[in-house]
Structures are given as structure tokens and as C-alpha cells.
Steps between C-alpha positions, in 0.01 A plus 500: 500500500832318501568183695769688694239744631251233607670181618207305637689295757753758616481546877668837513345845517159541341464132407557396860222740605265372231557132586465550876184705441329238282595236757333710771191539280506126423495419873212741567290320239594157637377616842194677361384192305629228735152387611333452160681177396453357852141606557350152467751354746440787744125451470529128579739565788278755676158396368429822307184548298491613137372841611790536742752411228350764271521751783871434547561555129307828511687619809827424323451798266295732722788692660721517192315792339557753784836338577640588156399864548656513849818317401540734202499799735738335747739402220520854364560641849740247655649325197455148357785339697343554841143458377556166322704358788239605756212363293667159457579477871166625634287291263679182606309535830146442360652224286615321816160576656328323210734201533409442867130596480251252646172667409335672208504834684877480549549403136278787385688763702839374381384481137366855516832633635708301249326695224723795590803323353338524156610865504868403478495527122468880523828540690717336238356720224651803675825319579558384141411845366774654714769270360422470129505769229179565308617315187541178703222554752222314320705182469622523860151561641368218280753252636430618854123465453499182292745297703361624830140435396599141428504448877130414491560219249802379696285477813240296313759251379725463804292543816282188455820297457653660811186424701503141374869462589428585864202262494201473728201733527723787615745494210339818367604684816868435428459611138335827604752551781793458261368780279482726805859408591610580143339843530662573836849393393490684170405821682854502645658396168331791325575757768872427512555469123321792332498879504218724388706669229837462331785676678480875450136503385221687677190324632218747433216494753148646487479858624203408718377178656149364534386496140600508136613837368344626178583817314169649385145539631360284219747225593383523862141435391611206285705357789197503730285337230761226453494421872128414496530156329752387763260575786211350302701180462565484876126546552439214255735278702306596814178398324654164405571435869148606603192278538437560129838343423677241713345617831825554686370830639158594633314776321582739787872435457467543124322833546780604736755414229310715249489790747872455568579512128303823461686648798840395365414639157414836656831498692681407179320782318604747771863381494513523122363853517752601767791375289371683192318808638781725376361442149217742583737785587819456296598346169743211489807592294477358150819294533362318807162406354383155395168389356295275728305377197812293426449320833126459441558332162757260649255421783235400246747285306624318813138446605459296180843334480594395853136496612410250231812294569411454868141416411583260215769317698235434766241353262705350215559153654125453549436630147735243345366222724137565400566575132729205424394251772840508671585410858572802720870412532538473122289813446720690746814399311350607168370829643843580646616576144327836545712594806822355355491762225590762763867401481534637147181698429539773760871561422402487133244777549760712675760436228254594226425823689870586515541431130181636342361745755259471794178613334548306174578179689198541727271559203618180328494283813160628615350431157653152510359449849146581383532265202656235725208493744248505217678190366509326838124561529449280193669195657262209555507119505515486117855644513806285535675543835839598344335774294320633808828510693672688216221761488509544879881540497479753215241697694715490814795645306301815426362514856838471672684694230249778564582488871868539419426791266287675765781493754753601236307830494416546871851606617525760220213717623642663817808353666437608860143366484580167332407292805160665539424486128605134489292434811186648346552323169573172678188542713295534182625155401337359813187706437481336158545153649214548746278647227567222249459222758170653608390504136613137468277401792196653327531414128607221267870438441473624141341826615774535762765498227294742291485745792880495530531559126266800522706644786808464277326691222420776751866502607605526134280808458642669813850456358428774247495743795849389612814684392824319426746582783786703356753760595581540868336479841590803713553424870598733783714361783481595868745786441283650229728397214329402173607174333390390153455121466495360149193293407590432138 
């Protein structure tokens, strides 16, 4: 693409939308990860135990899985402008609650609710897809995802300094409170400066609410199967909070959570059937069909890519500290090289997708990801630290490039369902994180990296069932008019 078509720092039209959207995403990740770099200070301030700290970290991701599904539906129905603005404003409330909390119970409730803001990523995927043509979409989504995702690293670097600047045992409260204020203020900035589509374009909405539309009976079965791991992961989180885990809940409460998850799954199953029951009586016109297997493959790939990133970012400082006898501060700085790669890796994955095709790029990056984690598994104290850092950074390029390539493909499946598809794929990233961190708690570090590599190999195999998006997506507006949207 020419420089005239994609001026990175232009603040007009589509570039204004892209920049404001990654800023919104950036703020959601600052808020979502604002406690992690301050956890030791918070623990000292309120006298928290190690078990309580672990509980807060678990609660931080618990709500994000269902939140991404819900936010995807809301985005498709009401548009990204209203949805993003509302999410930023509403989620500032639990952020302020966390800042003024005086007990573990108050912290736990606030942390659980803050997890909802982790769904913000999904909204921008739909927004960017509305403003950019298919030939630029991978790069645009990559910049949105990479620069926004950097919010977690920014929080790690800046919030301890902010807390220190305010001084005293309550400095952390001001640091957390400032992130909530950022979220609240930017909600208004976003609302008054964006539109859902360029002037004259149609915003296509789902024909029915309450569940993801599919276009064949086989796809309906596959959709229900793909929902099971998400509920299983929520059950796993419930187990971690049970007496067998960190003992936040009694066994009776844990059993109630399990029963609730079964009930919600049955409701979800019923809603999904209601949205798609017409498949048993009429055929969907050929021009309106899409293959859900495309979504399933992308779910598996994001499970490995973003799931492994969240898990590795959590354990990498300790890995470097133990392997190379570093202090935790030094180990944290070295480990941050993994997250820093987001700034160029994720846009790079999107750009490669635009240039060489979605499927080809995913095949190359997924193979590189598997080799990367196999290499990281070989790191031990006999290695030089610079070499270990280089291998980790190389691995992270394929991980985050793969994330960019996944979301270069997501918006090209079915325009009016982009939010829901992005929500499900994004949720699988969190499912992967919980799975890999659970594995990490049970096996050696080397085995942990091997497990991720095996999941990448599985993802590579599933890619052979994916078709390269090409041609047009057919959408029908509220007046029944058919529009063909180019995806190549």
C-alpha cells in the first residue's frame, strides 16, 4: 500500500478512528492490569496473605471470558461508539472501588468487576473493520491490537513510579484512582469524536439477538462444541477459588457456582437454538452463508497465541530470576522484552497478512511459534543471558505476530457478526491463559513451554481446514437490500 493511503499519524478520517480506538484499548489494559505491578505494596498496606494475593489475580481474569462474548453481542447490536464509551465509563466505577477498598472482600469484589474491562479489545476490532478496506485491514487491526495491548506493559512501568510519587502507604490508591479517572474521561473523548461507520456507509446488525448466527446445522453443532471449553474454564476458576485451591469459597459455594454454570450453559444452549432454529426448516441462501469452521480455527490459534502470551508474561520474570540468579526488579526489566515486542510484532503480523494472505501468514507464524517455544524450553543456566533474551524476543514475535494475523482474518468472515466472532475468539485467548497457567502450576517450567509448543502444532494442523477469505461478504440491510463487501 502507498504511504498516501496509510499515513500513520494522520488524525483525519479512518486514521483518527484507528488512533482513538487503540488509545481506548490501551486504557482498558492499563485499568485491567493496574494491580499487578502494585500487588506487593497493596499487600503490605492491607496485610494481605499470599493466598489472598493469588485470589485477586485469579479474579482479575474470571469475568473476562463471558464479558467478551457479551460485549461482542452488544457491539454488533448497538455499535462500537456507544459500547466502548459505556464500557470505559462504567468500568471506572470498580476501579475507584478498588482504590478506596479497606478489606480483602472489597478488593476481591472490585477486582472481579474490573475483569469486565478486558472485553474492550473486541469493540475496536469491529470499529476498525468498519473504517478500513480489506487490503489495509490486517495492518490497521495489528496496530490497534499491538499498541493497545501495550497498556499492560505501560501499567507495569509507570504505576509503581506514580505510587511512589504520592508517597506513603496509600500511594497505590492514587495510582489506581488515576487509571479509573483516565478511563472515565476518555469515555467522553471517544463518544464525541468517533462514528460507527464512514459517512454514507451502512452499519449491518445481526438479524437476531441472544446468540451467534450460523448458517448450517453442522455449524450449529460445532458452535455448541466450541462453547464447552469456555464453561469448563470458568469451572476451573471456580475450583481454584475452592478449598482445593486458595479457599476463598466454601465447598457449598463452589458447588453452587458449578450448578450455576450448568444452568447458564443450558440457557445459552437454548438461546443459540432459538437464534438458529430456522436452519431445521429452511435453507440459508448461498450468498449469505459463512463457514463457522473458520471461526473455530481462529479460536484455536488465539488460544495458543494470546493465551500463551498472558501466561508467559505472568511467569517470565520469575523464570529469569531463578534461571540466571537475577533480582526480581532486574528480572522484570529483562522479561519485559517479551511484552515490548507487541509494538511491532502484532502490526507486523497484520501487515504480512495483507501482503501474503491470511492463511499463508498464519501457517508460517504458527510454525515459528511452535519452534520458538521449543527453543525457549531449552534455556537453562548454561546459556548466556543476552542469548536467552534474543530467543525469548524471537519467540514473542511469532506469538504476537500470530495474534495480529488472527484478527486480520476475523473481520473478513461475516461483517454483521464481527463483534460476536471477535468476542468468542478473544475469549479463547483467556481460556488459553487459564489453561496454560494451570499447567504451569502442576509441571516443570520446561514442560510448560513444551505444552504450549504442542498446542501450536495442533493449531498448525487445524489451519489446513481453514479457507483463505476471498471474494465478497453478502450482507442484507434492514430494508432487505443486498450489499456485497469486498474481502480481497
